[in-house]
Backbone of each chain as ProteinMPNN parsed JSONL, in Angstrom:
{"seq_chain_A": "XXXXXXXXXXXXXXXXXXXXXXXXXXXXXXXXXXXXXXXXXXXXXXXXXXXXXXXXXXXXXXXXXXXXXXXXXXXXXXXXXXXXXXXXXXXXXXXXXXXXXXXXXXXXXXXXXXXXXXXXXXXXXXXXXXXXXXXXXXXXXXXXXXXXXXXXXXXXXXXXXXXXXXXXXXX", "coords_chain_A": {"N_chain_A": [[22.175, -25.656, 7.751], [19.268, -25.536, 9.728], [15.824, -26.512, 9.197], [13.205, -24.039, 9.169], [11.009, -23.555, 11.993], [8.07, -24.084, 11.186], [5.639, -24.806, 12.282], [5.4, -23.371, 14.591], [4.295, -20.928, 14.123], [2.017, -18.415, 14.898], [-0.946, -16.577, 14.393], [-2.681, -13.564, 15.105], [-5.97, -14.167, 15.676], [-8.364, -12.835, 14.317], [-7.133, -11.621, 12.247], [-5.65, -12.981, 10.348], [-5.361, -13.549, 6.926], [-5.752, -14.393, 3.451], [-3.417, -13.334, 2.437], [-0.871, -13.874, 3.731], [-0.743, -16.554, 3.352], [-0.575, -16.858, 0.669], [2.008, -16.22, 0.325], [3.128, -18.196, 1.89], [2.345, -20.596, 0.647], [2.644, -20.194, -2.026], [5.247, -19.991, -2.646], [7.558, -19.63, -4.863], [9.855, -18.494, -5.529], [13.449, -18.507, -5.62], [14.597, -17.237, -3.571], [14.142, -17.216, -0.242], [11.827, -15.858, 2.203], [13.04, -13.683, 4.823], [14.227, -14.945, 8.026], [12.713, -13.854, 10.136], [10.181, -13.653, 9.141], [9.013, -16.139, 9.323], [9.241, -16.7, 11.979], [8.021, -14.993, 13.819], [5.115, -13.512, 15.436], [2.414, -12.194, 13.513], [0.468, -9.558, 11.983], [-2.138, -8.323, 9.866], [-1.455, -5.677, 7.581], [-2.533, -2.827, 5.992], [-2.054, -0.284, 3.7], [-3.337, 2.567, 2.308], [-3.97, 4.925, -0.348], [-5.235, 7.752, -2.102], [-5.179, 9.839, -4.877], [-4.695, 12.696, -7.07], [-2.451, 12.529, -9.683], [0.27, 14.044, -11.434], [2.16, 14.924, -14.426], [5.643, 15.688, -14.174], [5.707, 16.132, -11.501], [6.286, 14.82, -8.229], [4.383, 13.209, -6.192], [3.835, 12.747, -2.804], [2.377, 9.912, -1.602], [2.097, 7.821, 0.273], [3.48, 7.502, 3.473], [5.227, 5.757, 5.677], [6.629, 4.796, 8.665], [8.34, 2.131, 10.072], [7.701, 0.797, 13.227], [9.418, 0.517, 16.462], [10.964, -2.577, 17.123], [9.5, -3.945, 15.272], [8.701, -5.511, 12.126], [8.001, -5.004, 8.752], [6.408, -6.734, 6.219], [5.925, -6.513, 2.912], [3.594, -7.768, 0.78], [1.934, -7.431, -1.406], [1.178, -5.008, -3.932], [-1.163, -2.777, -5.163], [-2.165, -0.888, -7.914], [-4.485, 1.348, -9.004], [-5.878, 2.999, -11.697], [-8.142, 5.488, -11.698], [-11.066, 5.853, -13.558], [-11.989, 5.438, -17.026], [-12.07, 2.01, -18.018], [-10.694, 0.458, -20.657], [-10.089, -1.896, -22.017], [-9.024, -3.476, -24.895], [-10.2, -1.708, -26.636], [-10.081, 0.697, -29.31], [-8.173, 3.739, -29.528], [-9.387, 5.763, -30.947], [-12.688, 6.524, -32.15], [-14.603, 4.112, -33.991], [-16.564, 4.943, -35.683], [-17.642, 8.269, -36.461], [-16.055, 11.262, -35.258], [-12.684, 11.337, -35.857], [-10.87, 12.941, -34.584], [-11.66, 13.184, -32.056], [-10.773, 11.569, -29.556], [-11.737, 8.562, -27.843], [-10.509, 7.373, -25.784], [-8.706, 8.475, -23.072], [-5.45, 9.941, -23.043], [-3.339, 8.72, -20.968], [-0.978, 8.003, -18.394], [-0.204, 6.674, -15.529], [2.08, 6.486, -12.819], [3.672, 4.859, -10.094], [6.169, 5.114, -7.597], [8.077, 3.029, -5.475], [9.639, 3.263, -2.405], [12.369, 2.621, -0.196], [13.38, 3.739, 2.757], [14.18, 6.123, 1.463], [15.456, 5.145, -0.777], [14.939, 4.246, -4.082], [13.046, 1.459, -5.034], [11.207, 0.064, -6.601], [8.78, 0.214, -9.31], [5.461, 0.881, -10.48], [3.186, 0.948, -13.115], [0.222, 2.313, -14.711], [-2.339, 2.35, -17.191], [-5.164, 3.56, -19.161], [-5.73, 1.271, -20.549], [-4.734, -0.856, -19.129], [-5.856, -0.719, -16.321], [-5.892, -1.54, -13.712], [-3.346, -2.663, -11.778], [-1.711, -5.287, -10.339], [0.781, -6.176, -8.23], [2.494, -8.877, -7.105], [4.506, -9.757, -4.562], [6.38, -12.374, -4.277], [8.599, -12.972, -2.851], [8.62, -11.191, -0.095], [8.776, -7.591, 0.191], [10.917, -6.252, 2.498], [10.746, -4.356, 5.376], [12.548, -3.148, 7.9], [12.621, -2.35, 11.44], [12.391, 1.094, 11.89], [12.858, 1.638, 9.231], [11.629, 3.404, 6.364], [8.723, 3.359, 4.524], [7.87, 4.593, 1.484], [5.569, 5.787, -0.886], [5.398, 7.225, -3.972], [3.718, 9.253, -6.321], [3.317, 9.798, -9.831], [2.976, 10.978, -13.243], [3.192, 10.173, -16.686], [1.823, 11.226, -18.85], [-0.654, 13.605, -18.839], [-2.946, 14.507, -16.186], [-4.106, 12.35, -13.672], [-6.33, 10.355, -11.673], [-5.432, 8.254, -9.039], [-5.524, 5.18, -7.204], [-3.934, 3.637, -4.569], [-2.875, 0.646, -3.058], [-1.214, -0.888, -0.513], [-0.376, -3.953, 0.723], [0.315, -6.214, 3.393], [2.207, -7.862, 5.931], [2.795, -7.198, 9.345], [5.105, -7.768, 11.814], [4.919, -8.438, 15.302], [6.233, -8.85, 18.535]], "CA_chain_A": [[21.123, -24.821, 8.347], [18.075, -26.352, 9.998], [14.563, -26.025, 8.633], [12.481, -23.186, 10.117], [9.916, -24.208, 12.717], [6.835, -23.526, 10.626], [4.49, -25.102, 13.142], [5.345, -22.445, 15.716], [3.705, -19.644, 13.744], [0.637, -18.135, 15.296], [-1.431, -15.269, 13.978], [-3.841, -13.066, 15.836], [-7.032, -14.866, 14.952], [-9.221, -12.163, 13.345], [-6.356, -10.866, 11.282], [-4.973, -13.672, 9.27], [-6.139, -13.673, 5.692], [-5.057, -15.127, 2.401], [-2.135, -12.718, 2.084], [0.306, -14.592, 4.22], [-0.73, -17.914, 2.85], [-0.067, -16.779, -0.692], [3.454, -16.281, 0.464], [3.488, -19.49, 2.457], [2.116, -21.735, -0.236], [2.989, -19.878, -3.403], [6.655, -19.612, -2.636], [8.246, -20.249, -5.979], [11.139, -17.835, -5.713], [14.603, -19.173, -5.016], [14.99, -16.493, -2.379], [13.128, -17.384, 0.795], [11.701, -14.7, 3.079], [13.97, -13.745, 5.946], [13.808, -15.785, 9.141], [11.685, -13.226, 10.97], [8.856, -13.861, 8.578], [8.486, -17.412, 9.806], [9.464, -16.922, 13.399], [7.318, -14.107, 14.743], [3.685, -13.291, 15.242], [2.19, -11.111, 12.572], [-0.921, -9.183, 11.711], [-2.264, -7.711, 8.552], [-1.275, -4.23, 7.472], [-2.939, -2.296, 4.687], [-1.833, 1.146, 3.575], [-3.99, 2.996, 1.074], [-3.951, 6.361, -0.649], [-5.932, 8.109, -3.326], [-4.749, 11.202, -5.194], [-4.476, 13.059, -8.468], [-1.014, 12.64, -9.971], [0.509, 14.838, -12.634], [3.531, 14.88, -14.95], [6.579, 16.7, -13.695], [5.659, 16.238, -10.043], [6.359, 13.559, -7.507], [3.481, 13.45, -5.07], [3.945, 11.747, -1.733], [1.076, 9.289, -1.348], [2.149, 7.056, 1.522], [4.72, 7.62, 4.249], [5.039, 4.921, 6.868], [7.865, 4.358, 9.302], [8.109, 0.922, 10.859], [7.959, 1.074, 14.642], [10.477, -0.221, 17.154], [10.712, -3.993, 17.373], [8.575, -4.507, 14.283], [9.176, -5.675, 10.756], [6.879, -4.984, 7.809], [6.604, -7.504, 4.996], [4.96, -6.102, 1.886], [3.381, -8.9, -0.119], [1.202, -7.033, -2.609], [0.87, -3.598, -4.169], [-2.151, -2.614, -6.225], [-2.333, 0.469, -8.425], [-5.665, 1.478, -9.849], [-6.127, 4.306, -12.296], [-9.586, 5.668, -11.687], [-11.512, 6.366, -14.844], [-12.491, 4.382, -17.896], [-11.275, 0.837, -18.349], [-11.002, 0.334, -22.078], [-9.31, -3.006, -22.552], [-9.428, -3.961, -26.223], [-10.821, -0.706, -27.503], [-9.12, 1.574, -29.97], [-8.182, 5.085, -28.965], [-10.307, 6.623, -31.704], [-13.941, 5.828, -32.448], [-14.688, 3.477, -35.307], [-17.38, 5.864, -36.48], [-17.64, 9.575, -35.827], [-14.934, 12.143, -35.544], [-11.43, 10.722, -35.43], [-10.075, 13.849, -33.749], [-12.212, 13.183, -30.7], [-10.464, 10.216, -29.063], [-12.603, 8.111, -26.758], [-9.656, 6.904, -24.681], [-7.777, 9.535, -22.694], [-4.035, 9.616, -23.117], [-2.865, 8.839, -19.586], [-0.079, 6.954, -17.91], [0.147, 6.971, -14.141], [3.162, 5.631, -12.332], [4.05, 5.061, -8.694], [7.479, 4.606, -7.203], [8.116, 2.499, -4.112], [10.937, 3.603, -1.832], [12.714, 2.105, 1.131], [14.264, 4.712, 3.411], [14.706, 7.072, 0.481], [16.012, 4.476, -1.955], [13.931, 3.737, -5.018], [13.216, 0.013, -5.206], [10.342, -0.525, -7.633], [7.749, 1.109, -9.831], [4.306, 0.24, -11.097], [2.49, 1.901, -13.978], [-1.117, 1.926, -15.162], [-2.9, 3.145, -18.283], [-6.578, 3.19, -19.301], [-5.829, -0.071, -21.109], [-4.513, -1.786, -18.004], [-6.048, 0.316, -15.296], [-5.601, -2.078, -12.378], [-2.133, -3.469, -11.838], [-1.443, -5.914, -9.057], [2.109, -6.765, -8.183], [2.577, -9.796, -5.983], [5.908, -10.017, -4.228], [6.48, -13.713, -3.671], [9.554, -12.702, -1.786], [8.098, -9.9, 0.352], [9.663, -6.463, 0.452], [11.083, -6.278, 3.953], [11.09, -3.089, 6.011], [12.886, -3.393, 9.306], [12.346, -1.282, 12.396], [13.026, 2.361, 11.544], [12.809, 1.863, 7.785], [10.481, 4.195, 5.92], [8.093, 2.983, 3.258], [7.263, 5.738, 0.814], [5.046, 5.594, -2.237], [5.231, 8.521, -4.623], [2.969, 9.121, -7.567], [3.56, 10.756, -10.897], [2.33, 10.564, -14.482], [3.939, 10.553, -17.879], [0.971, 12.038, -19.715], [-1.962, 13.96, -18.309], [-3.263, 14.3, -14.774], [-5.048, 11.25, -13.492], [-6.554, 9.978, -10.281], [-5.013, 6.882, -8.783], [-5.715, 4.583, -5.881], [-2.826, 2.725, -4.292], [-3.046, -0.168, -1.856], [-0.052, -1.707, -0.152], [-0.784, -4.886, 1.766], [1.368, -7.083, 3.877], [2.135, -8.275, 7.333], [3.76, -6.588, 10.248], [5.313, -8.637, 12.968], [5.149, -7.873, 16.633], [7.322, -9.627, 19.151]], "C_chain_A": [[19.864, -25.654, 8.543], [16.837, -25.705, 9.395], [13.88, -25.095, 9.638], [11.301, -23.923, 10.745], [8.583, -23.613, 12.278], [5.656, -23.718, 11.574], [4.365, -24.137, 14.312], [4.63, -21.141, 15.385], [2.284, -19.526, 14.28], [0.271, -16.747, 14.796], [-2.546, -14.849, 14.919], [-5.071, -13.476, 15.043], [-7.81, -14.013, 13.937], [-8.436, -11.597, 12.169], [-5.78, -11.689, 10.15], [-5.9, -13.811, 8.068], [-5.244, -14.339, 4.663], [-3.646, -14.614, 2.159], [-0.919, -13.509, 2.49], [0.404, -15.961, 3.585], [-0.375, -17.969, 1.378], [1.453, -16.912, -0.631], [3.884, -17.66, 0.958], [3.443, -20.591, 1.396], [2.58, -21.462, -1.655], [4.453, -19.509, -3.553], [7.399, -20.328, -3.766], [9.619, -19.628, -6.205], [12.259, -18.649, -5.067], [15.003, -18.509, -3.705], [13.881, -16.588, -1.353], [12.994, -16.09, 1.594], [12.686, -14.803, 4.232], [13.372, -14.493, 7.126], [12.692, -15.189, 9.983], [10.288, -13.503, 10.45], [8.224, -15.116, 9.153], [8.423, -17.461, 11.316], [8.543, -16.11, 14.311], [5.818, -14.074, 14.481], [3.492, -12.126, 14.274], [0.731, -10.739, 12.476], [-0.955, -8.35, 10.44], [-2.111, -6.192, 8.594], [-1.678, -3.812, 6.066], [-2.728, -0.79, 4.712], [-2.457, 1.588, 2.259], [-3.844, 4.501, 0.892], [-4.654, 6.58, -1.968], [-5.569, 9.551, -3.638], [-4.718, 11.435, -6.693], [-2.967, 13.212, -8.681], [-0.82, 13.297, -11.33], [1.946, 14.673, -13.117], [4.391, 15.977, -14.326], [6.547, 16.898, -12.194], [5.788, 14.848, -9.444], [5.58, 13.754, -6.229], [3.608, 12.335, -4.04], [2.561, 11.203, -1.402], [1.052, 8.587, 0.002], [3.504, 7.272, 2.18], [4.51, 6.834, 5.526], [6.38, 4.456, 7.402], [7.572, 3.182, 10.231], [8.569, 1.166, 12.303], [9.035, 0.185, 15.244], [10.066, -1.672, 17.384], [9.786, -4.646, 16.362], [9.248, -4.643, 12.928], [7.958, -5.75, 9.841], [7.26, -5.777, 6.566], [5.521, -7.104, 4.0], [4.818, -7.236, 0.885], [2.729, -8.49, -1.433], [1.1, -5.519, -2.697], [-0.089, -3.53, -5.353], [-2.207, -1.141, -6.619], [-3.56, 0.47, -9.312], [-5.734, 2.893, -10.386], [-7.639, 4.474, -12.364], [-10.009, 6.354, -12.982], [-11.915, 5.208, -15.719], [-11.511, 3.215, -18.023], [-11.648, 0.463, -19.777], [-10.207, -0.79, -22.726], [-9.867, -3.432, -23.908], [-10.073, -2.93, -27.11], [-9.76, 0.163, -28.149], [-9.25, 2.987, -29.399], [-9.203, 5.982, -29.651], [-11.566, 5.855, -32.053], [-13.949, 5.248, -33.855], [-15.548, 4.315, -36.238], [-17.345, 7.202, -35.759], [-16.325, 10.283, -36.079], [-13.636, 11.572, -35.005], [-10.647, 11.635, -34.496], [-10.655, 13.955, -32.346], [-11.982, 11.804, -30.103], [-11.357, 9.826, -27.886], [-11.799, 7.555, -25.585], [-8.676, 8.015, -24.312], [-6.33, 9.051, -22.729], [-3.432, 9.805, -21.723], [-1.909, 7.707, -19.264], [0.349, 7.359, -16.505], [1.235, 6.01, -13.685], [3.4, 5.921, -10.849], [5.432, 4.462, -8.459], [7.424, 4.141, -5.756], [9.538, 2.69, -3.577], [11.125, 2.922, -0.482], [13.766, 3.027, 1.717], [14.957, 5.617, 2.392], [15.268, 6.458, -0.776], [14.896, 3.904, -2.812], [14.123, 2.237, -5.198], [12.318, -0.585, -6.279], [9.38, 0.524, -8.159], [6.645, 0.298, -10.478], [3.582, 1.301, -11.912], [1.121, 1.383, -14.375], [-1.567, 2.875, -16.269], [-4.389, 2.823, -18.354], [-6.738, 1.774, -19.849], [-5.573, -1.163, -20.075], [-4.635, -0.923, -16.764], [-5.971, -0.216, -13.865], [-4.396, -2.999, -12.501], [-1.85, -3.989, -10.427], [-0.068, -6.578, -9.108], [2.217, -7.602, -6.926], [4.045, -10.115, -5.727], [5.993, -11.376, -3.537], [7.554, -13.717, -2.594], [9.222, -11.298, -1.283], [9.177, -8.825, 0.447], [9.74, -6.335, 1.978], [11.532, -4.914, 4.464], [11.321, -3.358, 7.486], [12.54, -2.172, 10.147], [13.114, -0.012, 12.018], [13.041, 2.66, 10.054], [11.533, 2.631, 7.417], [10.0, 3.68, 4.57], [7.431, 4.223, 2.678], [6.73, 5.283, -0.537], [4.797, 6.975, -2.808], [4.573, 8.324, -5.974], [3.324, 10.193, -8.567], [2.814, 10.268, -12.139], [3.2, 10.986, -15.65], [3.124, 11.497, -18.756], [-0.325, 12.341, -18.977], [-2.127, 13.696, -16.827], [-4.298, 13.193, -14.648], [-5.182, 10.903, -12.018], [-6.174, 8.514, -10.093], [-5.383, 6.467, -7.356], [-4.607, 3.554, -5.694], [-3.134, 1.937, -3.022], [-1.803, -1.037, -1.662], [-0.512, -2.662, 0.936], [0.384, -5.775, 2.173], [1.139, -7.453, 5.322], [3.177, -7.548, 8.148], [3.892, -7.489, 11.465], [5.359, -7.816, 14.245], [6.256, -8.721, 17.249], [7.242, -11.091, 18.766]], "O_chain_A": [[19.443, -26.384, 7.646], [16.814, -24.505, 9.121], [13.964, -25.334, 10.843], [10.681, -24.787, 10.126], [8.042, -22.731, 12.945], [4.772, -22.865, 11.647], [3.32, -24.092, 14.961], [4.383, -20.331, 16.279], [1.466, -20.433, 14.126], [1.11, -15.847, 14.785], [-3.266, -15.688, 15.461], [-5.187, -13.157, 13.86], [-7.916, -14.423, 12.781], [-9.031, -11.139, 11.194], [-5.454, -11.146, 9.094], [-7.075, -14.15, 8.203], [-4.137, -14.786, 4.962], [-2.775, -15.368, 1.727], [-0.039, -13.78, 1.673], [1.496, -16.463, 3.316], [0.075, -19.003, 0.883], [2.076, -17.616, -1.425], [4.881, -18.215, 0.496], [4.364, -21.397, 1.266], [2.877, -22.392, -2.404], [4.837, -18.799, -4.483], [7.81, -21.48, -3.628], [10.437, -20.151, -6.961], [12.042, -19.379, -4.1], [15.649, -19.114, -2.849], [12.783, -16.083, -1.584], [13.941, -15.306, 1.659], [13.12, -15.901, 4.58], [12.155, -14.655, 7.215], [11.83, -15.909, 10.486], [9.33, -13.579, 11.218], [7.026, -15.141, 9.436], [7.616, -18.205, 11.874], [8.309, -16.5, 15.455], [5.33, -14.543, 13.453], [4.3, -11.198, 14.224], [-0.144, -11.522, 12.848], [0.041, -7.767, 10.01], [-2.577, -5.524, 9.517], [-1.215, -4.381, 5.078], [-3.17, -0.107, 5.635], [-2.136, 1.039, 1.206], [-3.626, 5.245, 1.849], [-4.669, 5.709, -2.838], [-5.641, 10.407, -2.755], [-4.714, 10.492, -7.484], [-2.297, 13.937, -7.946], [-1.626, 13.133, -12.245], [2.839, 14.332, -12.341], [3.902, 17.058, -13.997], [7.276, 17.736, -11.663], [5.446, 13.843, -10.068], [6.059, 14.389, -5.29], [3.504, 11.15, -4.358], [1.68, 11.947, -0.973], [0.108, 8.738, 0.777], [4.543, 7.229, 1.521], [3.696, 7.216, 6.367], [7.161, 3.812, 6.701], [6.668, 3.241, 11.065], [9.665, 1.667, 12.553], [9.499, -0.769, 14.621], [8.938, -1.946, 17.795], [9.335, -5.773, 16.568], [10.237, -3.971, 12.634], [7.002, -6.472, 10.123], [8.293, -5.53, 5.944], [4.336, -7.339, 4.234], [5.783, -7.623, 0.225], [2.946, -9.131, -2.461], [0.955, -4.832, -1.686], [0.14, -4.139, -6.397], [-2.287, -0.26, -5.762], [-3.66, -0.314, -10.256], [-5.659, 3.863, -9.632], [-8.329, 3.688, -13.014], [-9.381, 7.313, -13.432], [-12.159, 4.109, -15.222], [-10.298, 3.404, -18.12], [-12.813, 0.182, -20.06], [-9.714, -0.651, -23.845], [-11.059, -3.714, -24.033], [-10.46, -3.243, -28.235], [-8.672, 0.343, -27.602], [-10.29, 3.371, -28.864], [-9.808, 6.85, -29.021], [-11.51, 4.638, -32.234], [-13.378, 5.819, -34.784], [-15.29, 4.387, -37.44], [-17.046, 7.256, -34.566], [-15.582, 9.942, -36.999], [-13.514, 11.349, -33.8], [-9.842, 11.155, -33.698], [-10.174, 14.749, -31.537], [-12.875, 10.957, -30.13], [-11.688, 10.658, -27.042], [-12.352, 7.295, -24.517], [-7.894, 8.45, -25.157], [-6.046, 7.881, -22.47], [-3.06, 10.916, -21.346], [-2.022, 6.601, -19.793], [1.158, 8.268, -16.322], [1.291, 4.861, -14.123], [3.34, 7.068, -10.408], [5.803, 3.446, -9.047], [6.798, 4.783, -4.913], [10.513, 2.318, -4.231], [10.173, 2.685, 0.261], [14.897, 3.089, 1.235], [16.165, 5.841, 2.458], [15.533, 7.166, -1.747], [14.027, 3.176, -2.331], [15.231, 1.784, -5.481], [12.636, -1.645, -6.819], [9.185, 1.576, -7.55], [6.861, -0.815, -10.957], [3.39, 2.424, -11.448], [0.878, 0.177, -14.381], [-1.214, 4.054, -16.275], [-4.844, 1.902, -17.676], [-7.773, 1.143, -19.634], [-6.135, -2.255, -20.152], [-3.635, -0.452, -16.223], [-5.982, 0.562, -12.912], [-4.424, -3.987, -13.235], [-1.764, -3.226, -9.466], [0.187, -7.442, -9.948], [2.051, -7.098, -5.815], [4.731, -10.676, -6.582], [5.706, -11.495, -2.346], [7.426, -14.381, -1.565], [9.509, -10.316, -1.967], [10.336, -9.113, 0.744], [8.711, -6.315, 2.654], [12.561, -4.385, 4.043], [10.41, -3.744, 8.219], [12.21, -1.107, 9.625], [14.333, -0.041, 11.849], [13.217, 3.811, 9.655], [10.503, 2.512, 8.081], [10.765, 3.581, 3.611], [6.551, 4.824, 3.294], [7.365, 4.494, -1.237], [4.086, 7.79, -2.221], [4.84, 7.349, -6.677], [3.596, 11.339, -8.211], [2.105, 9.263, -12.088], [3.86, 12.024, -15.609], [3.658, 12.445, -19.331], [-1.017, 11.423, -18.537], [-1.524, 12.774, -16.278], [-5.248, 13.12, -15.428], [-4.269, 11.126, -11.223], [-6.548, 7.651, -10.888], [-5.529, 7.291, -6.454], [-4.376, 2.709, -6.558], [-3.598, 2.5, -2.031], [-1.412, -1.807, -2.538], [-0.995, -2.216, 1.977], [1.302, -6.039, 1.396], [0.031, -7.365, 5.85], [4.297, -7.316, 7.694], [2.899, -7.909, 12.06], [5.782, -6.66, 14.255], [7.114, -9.244, 16.538], [8.077, -11.887, 19.194]]}, "seq_chain_B": "XXXXXXXXXXXXXXXXXXXXXXXXXXXXXXXXXXXXXXXXXXXXXXXXXXXX", "coords_chain_B": {"N_chain_B": [[1.265, 13.49, 19.304], [2.69, 11.227, 19.882], [0.689, 9.463, 20.5], [-0.553, 9.216, 17.998], [1.463, 7.913, 16.551], [1.549, 5.5, 17.958], [-1.0, 4.518, 17.404], [-0.78, 4.165, 14.662], [1.166, 2.201, 14.52], [-0.142, 0.04, 15.637], [-2.175, -0.345, 13.927], [-4.384, -1.907, 11.513], [-5.273, -1.032, 9.09], [-4.393, 1.772, 7.241], [-5.276, 4.851, 6.004], [-4.06, 7.118, 3.706], [-3.552, 10.607, 2.99], [-1.971, 12.807, 0.936], [0.401, 11.749, 1.918], [-0.039, 11.713, 4.601], [-1.545, 10.221, 7.475], [-5.05, 9.786, 7.493], [-7.109, 8.22, 8.201], [-7.452, 5.577, 10.445], [-7.625, 2.179, 11.076], [-8.297, -0.336, 13.392], [-8.655, -3.579, 13.551], [-8.58, -5.566, 15.48], [-9.125, -4.318, 17.898], [-11.481, -3.344, 17.178], [-11.919, -0.677, 16.373], [-11.992, 2.595, 14.92], [-10.233, 5.451, 13.715], [-10.343, 8.886, 13.072], [-8.325, 11.305, 11.679], [-7.703, 14.677, 12.099], [-6.425, 17.589, 10.505], [-4.833, 20.818, 10.769], [-4.415, 23.833, 8.757], [-1.72, 24.144, 8.628], [-0.823, 21.631, 8.636], [-0.675, 20.244, 10.986], [-1.604, 17.893, 13.497], [-4.825, 18.21, 14.746], [-6.951, 16.985, 15.912], [-8.038, 13.78, 17.013], [-10.41, 11.576, 16.21], [-12.165, 9.109, 17.747], [-13.85, 6.104, 16.992], [-16.159, 3.412, 17.476], [-16.489, 0.101, 16.152], [-18.446, -1.513, 16.925]], "CA_chain_B": [[1.966, 12.831, 18.2], [3.049, 9.895, 20.345], [-0.518, 8.653, 20.38], [-0.753, 8.912, 16.576], [2.441, 6.882, 16.194], [1.102, 4.231, 18.538], [-2.168, 4.055, 16.647], [-0.309, 3.7, 13.35], [1.883, 0.937, 14.711], [-1.066, -1.053, 15.957], [-3.279, -0.342, 12.959], [-4.447, -2.866, 10.423], [-5.46, -0.294, 7.838], [-4.131, 3.211, 7.341], [-5.594, 5.558, 4.767], [-3.219, 8.312, 3.649], [-3.797, 11.677, 2.03], [-0.73, 13.591, 0.853], [1.421, 11.135, 2.751], [-0.384, 11.779, 6.031], [-2.673, 9.34, 7.802], [-6.314, 10.467, 7.772], [-8.017, 7.263, 8.827], [-6.745, 4.416, 10.968], [-8.563, 1.14, 11.524], [-7.711, -1.44, 14.142], [-9.702, -4.61, 13.564], [-8.56, -6.351, 16.709], [-9.834, -3.56, 18.938], [-12.738, -2.923, 16.546], [-12.008, 0.774, 16.494], [-11.394, 3.38, 13.842], [-9.835, 6.796, 14.139], [-10.284, 9.898, 12.02], [-7.337, 12.3, 12.107], [-7.95, 15.976, 11.466], [-5.248, 18.452, 10.462], [-5.08, 22.221, 10.453], [-3.829, 24.2, 7.464], [-0.26, 23.995, 8.713], [-0.504, 20.206, 8.56], [-0.509, 19.652, 12.309], [-2.779, 17.15, 13.97], [-5.607, 18.975, 15.711], [-7.924, 16.147, 16.609], [-8.185, 12.375, 16.635], [-11.768, 11.173, 16.599], [-12.226, 7.653, 17.88], [-15.188, 5.523, 16.931], [-16.172, 1.964, 17.648], [-17.174, -0.62, 15.075], [-19.491, -2.377, 17.512]], "C_chain_B": [[2.363, 11.413, 18.571], [1.862, 8.948, 20.176], [-0.76, 8.266, 18.921], [0.214, 7.82, 16.12], [2.038, 5.511, 16.72], [-0.064, 3.648, 17.75], [-1.745, 3.498, 15.295], [0.407, 2.361, 13.456], [0.929, -0.228, 14.902], [-2.153, -1.227, 14.906], [-3.207, -1.518, 12.007], [-4.565, -2.15, 9.082], [-5.206, 1.187, 8.086], [-4.423, 3.837, 5.992], [-4.823, 6.879, 4.776], [-3.807, 9.344, 2.69], [-2.588, 12.593, 2.08], [0.341, 13.045, 1.798], [1.12, 11.144, 4.234], [-1.576, 10.883, 6.324], [-3.929, 10.15, 8.114], [-7.328, 9.526, 8.412], [-7.209, 6.031, 9.24], [-7.776, 3.417, 11.478], [-7.78, 0.049, 12.235], [-8.79, -2.504, 14.318], [-9.743, -5.372, 14.882], [-9.292, -5.648, 17.834], [-11.187, -3.075, 18.446], [-12.965, -1.422, 16.699], [-11.451, 1.44, 15.245], [-11.188, 4.814, 14.321], [-9.757, 7.704, 12.922], [-9.301, 10.969, 12.5], [-7.566, 13.595, 11.347], [-6.704, 16.854, 11.587], [-5.685, 19.904, 10.293], [-4.344, 22.567, 9.16], [-2.309, 24.088, 7.45], [0.163, 22.526, 8.669], [-0.254, 19.558, 9.902], [-1.798, 18.946, 12.726], [-3.533, 18.002, 14.987], [-6.554, 18.09, 16.513], [-7.858, 14.712, 16.102], [-9.543, 11.913, 17.148], [-11.845, 9.649, 16.591], [-13.667, 7.18, 17.729], [-15.093, 4.009, 16.97], [-16.92, 1.307, 16.496], [-18.325, -1.459, 15.619], [-20.874, -1.863, 17.139]], "O_chain_B": [[2.38, 10.513, 17.731], [2.013, 7.796, 19.769], [-1.127, 7.127, 18.633], [-0.173, 6.91, 15.387], [2.166, 4.499, 16.031], [-0.11, 2.451, 17.466], [-2.278, 2.488, 14.835], [0.269, 1.499, 12.589], [1.156, -1.33, 14.403], [-2.96, -2.153, 14.988], [-2.135, -2.056, 11.728], [-4.027, -2.602, 8.072], [-5.742, 1.775, 9.025], [-3.891, 3.412, 4.967], [-4.917, 7.659, 5.724], [-4.471, 8.999, 1.712], [-2.224, 13.096, 3.143], [1.094, 13.81, 2.402], [1.91, 10.652, 5.039], [-2.506, 10.792, 5.522], [-3.882, 11.091, 8.906], [-8.272, 9.959, 9.071], [-6.393, 5.519, 8.475], [-8.687, 3.776, 12.224], [-6.749, -0.422, 11.754], [-9.711, -2.352, 15.12], [-10.81, -5.776, 15.344], [-9.991, -6.28, 18.626], [-11.95, -2.469, 19.199], [-14.039, -0.967, 17.093], [-10.549, 0.911, 14.595], [-11.883, 5.304, 15.211], [-9.189, 7.349, 11.889], [-9.437, 11.481, 13.611], [-7.617, 13.611, 10.117], [-6.025, 16.866, 12.614], [-6.753, 20.189, 9.752], [-3.724, 21.702, 8.541], [-1.693, 23.954, 6.393], [1.353, 22.214, 8.665], [0.305, 18.463, 9.976], [-2.905, 19.342, 12.363], [-2.954, 18.461, 15.971], [-6.91, 18.408, 17.647], [-7.65, 14.467, 14.914], [-9.789, 11.866, 18.353], [-11.62, 8.999, 15.57], [-14.59, 7.786, 18.274], [-14.098, 3.41, 16.561], [-17.858, 1.877, 15.937], [-19.088, -2.045, 14.851], [-21.879, -2.453, 17.536]]}, "name": "protein", "num_of_chains": 2, "seq": "XXXXXXXXXXXXXXXXXXXXXXXXXXXXXXXXXXXXXXXXXXXXXXXXXXXXXXXXXXXXXXXXXXXXXXXXXXXXXXXXXXXXXXXXXXXXXXXXXXXXXXXXXXXXXXXXXXXXXXXXXXXXXXXXXXXXXXXXXXXXXXXXXXXXXXXXXXXXXXXXXXXXXXXXXXXXXXXXXXXXXXXXXXXXXXXXXXXXXXXXXXXXXXXXXXXXXXXXXXXXXXX"}
């Protein structure tokens, strides 16, 4: 198999950002991105959603169907639990009333789906309230595939912000 | 609905609420779009604005 023609890649000028180059230069996975990633023009795609998620429910946050002749490469997903960030603090106060915890008991989780099939999940707590998952081998959604992100929580209702970033190719 | 699909395809940033797009930004055309829904969840209006 011949090497891909990397020099042929062009991006729409205002759109290229670090995202693609993380994938280009930080490629440490044994599995290379599919050929389309290198061969076609691409532009940045960001999908965001913000919502309250609760236990026992699966809330649809993002629903995106890839258009005809396009391919979506998801390089990063960020989940932020909105509220206190309490890294390194104990749940209960060192002084004062122990039955009044200063850290809420919360665990938010999002599921990532490809055309109805669950493919990954990301969770966040007040202790790690921003979680960034970098897909060195991008999640690939071909024309007609549906990207869904659903939110839920193990404990307590919590507000989350989700950001899916990547590149979508045109012709 | 066709127009909304086109806008989503060409968009750089899409903001969702309950799985539905509410804001679409296209950096190349320097335009953003606000999508309004009625209570039945149907698109009633797409408001276009320029970033210039």
